[in-house]
Structure formats: structure tokens, C-alpha cells
C-alpha positions, 0 to 999 in steps of 0.5 A: 429659729433653725437649728445649727444641726439643720445643714440642708437649709443653712447650706442652700441658703443666698450667696453668704459675706464669707468675709464675717466667717474666713481669715488670712492670718499669714501666722495660721497655716502659712497665710491659708484662708481659715474658718475664723479662730480655727486653724480649718483652711477652707481648702479643706472642707472644699475638699471634703465637700468634692470628695463626697461628704455632706454638710452634715459628716463635716459638722459631725466630724468637726462639731466646732464649725456651723453650717455657716461656716461651710457656706462661707467656705463656699461662698470663699471658693466661689469668689475666688473662682471667679477671678482665677484665669486659665490659660489653655496650652499647645495642642498636640504637636507643640513642644512646651519646656517644663521644669518638673518639680521633685515631687513630680513622679517619673511617669509623668516625667517619661510622658511628657518626654514621650510626647516631645516636650523640654523636660527638665527634672528636679529629681535629676538635675536640681534635686533638694534645690531651694524653691526660689533657684527653682522658680529662677531656673525656670524663668532663665530658661522660659520652662513651666514649673510643673508641681504638686506644692500648691505654695509655688504660684504664691512663691512665684507671686510673693518674690515678683516672679515675671508672669512668664514664670508660670506655675501648673498645678499638677494632681493625679487621682489614678490609685497608681503611677501607672494610670495617672499620665500627663495628655 
């Protein structure tokens, strides 16, 4: 029988049925998928792996998890990505209409405007506004919402916003705002 600490063998086993280990409960982390019996989000485990952590390091820091829990997170992410759709944005020279959330940096907004996109900034004109009002304005003005807040997509889905009300989840990895530009 394999030792639970022997992450390499367990992590690399064939694709598993993640439904035995991953659950979604609106009362836990606002309904994010988590490892059953914990408040450890699937996204947190996948993020750690993506940042270069080994399964062994994760198991050492979160000693209540098992190699099978990590495998379940990867299997869940794999299944989620299989159903993900990617839509290509128009090529350069085609102006887009964006509504940037308050958490989008001024540098990104300036770069989008420099590229001649029509940008309405929540920071400039709707500071502190409620999420639904932002989505409704984007819909009325036919704008794509750019945000760092991934919960906007879920909100758009739950409030049954039409498909034309798109959300772009923006993630930056640059060391400072001057190196993190759109383009």
C-alpha cells in the first residue's frame, strides 16, 4: 500500500473522478469548489502548483490534505478547462468598448486608450458603485467589463445577463504597474 506522503506516485496516476473529493457549497467560500471537509479551494491548490510548488510542499504545509486531494484538484481543473470557450478579440486597429472595473490600474486604462479603444473607467465615473449597476451599464452601452475580480463572471451568469455582456478576467504578473500593460 502506498504511503500518503508518496505524492509522486499518487499524483501521476490516471485521471480520477474528482467528484468524490471536490464539493461546492454556497456557504463555503461563496460556492467555490473546495476539497471536501476543508475550506481549501481547488483554485488555491492549482495556483500553488502553477507557481512551482511541488505536491510534497503542499502536503507539508497543508498536512490535512492527501495526494489524492491534489490529484482531484487537477482533475477538476482539467474538466473545467475542457468546457472553457476562448473568444478571440479583434485585431489591432479595431476599437473595442470596455468598462474597466475600479481595480484595473491606470496604466492599463491609459494603454487601452492609447490603442484607441473606448474605455469607460469605473474608477473615474462610477467609483464605489454596486456590481449589478456596473454590469447593467456595460450591457446598455455594449461594453466588455475588464476586471481582476473573477466573481463578476459568476454574477453575470447568476443575474442572467445576455451573452453580449462579456467579462474579461485580467491577471497581471509584472513586478510593477509600469511593466504591466495591455496589448
